[in-house]
N, C-alpha and C positions, 0 to 999 in steps of 0.2 A: 504494499500500500504506499500511500504518499502522505506526508504531513504538510500542513500549511501553517506557518507562523507569521505573526506580524509584530514588528517592533517599531518604536518611536525613538529617534536618537537626536541629540543635539551635536552638530558637527562644527568643529572649529576649522575654518578655512572657507574655501569657495569651490564647490563641486563644479566641474566644467559644464555638465549637462543636467537637465532637469530629470531625466529618467535614463537608466542604464541597467544592465544585468551583468552578472558574474557567474560563470560555471566553474566548478571545482569538484574534486573527489574528496568527500569526507569520510574519515575512518576513526577508529578508536585511538586514543592517545596511549601509547605503550608505557608512559611514565605515570599514568593514573592507576594506582594499585587496585581500585575497585572496578575499573573498566568502564566508567560512565562518561568521561569527558571525550569530546571529539575534536578533531583538528583536520586541517587540510593535509591530504596525502599527495606528495608531489610526484611520486613515482610508484610503479608497480613493486619495485625492489624494496622501497620504504614501507609499503603496506605489508609485504611478506615478513620483513624484520619485525614490525609491529605485532604481527600475528604470532611469531615465534616467542617474542618477549612476553606476551600475554599467556603463554603456555596453553594454547588451544582455547582459552576462554573467548567467546565471541570472535573466533578467528576470521570468519567470513566478514564480519563488520569491521575488523581491523584492516582488511585489505581495501576497504573503501566502497562508497556508493556515489555515483554521479549526482550532483545537486545543482540547482540553479537558484540564485538569489537575485531578486529584482529590487531595485532602489528607485525611489521617487522623491524629489524635493517638494515638501508641502508648503514651505514659506522660506523667504529669504529676508535678511535684515541684519541689523547690528545689535549686539548685546554687550553691555558693559558689566563686567564682574568686579565686585569689590570684596576686599577681605585680606587676610594675612597671607594668603597663598597666591594672590594676583598682583 
């Protein structure tokens, strides 16, 4: 099956386009001992290494699954942040 998620983010900088998409392969993070975190798998070899590091736990998911993320700008403007960190 497929999952559909929606997020709202505040972006620092100026995206070049109002809409764009990104395709990547997501797989399990081999450094997460519980095997819940995911990350971009940049190669088949990396996915296989992750699968081995997870010792067979969710090995197919470690190899990765193709995903597409769509982005759209809902508003543009200026924001002034004040405080000890800015």
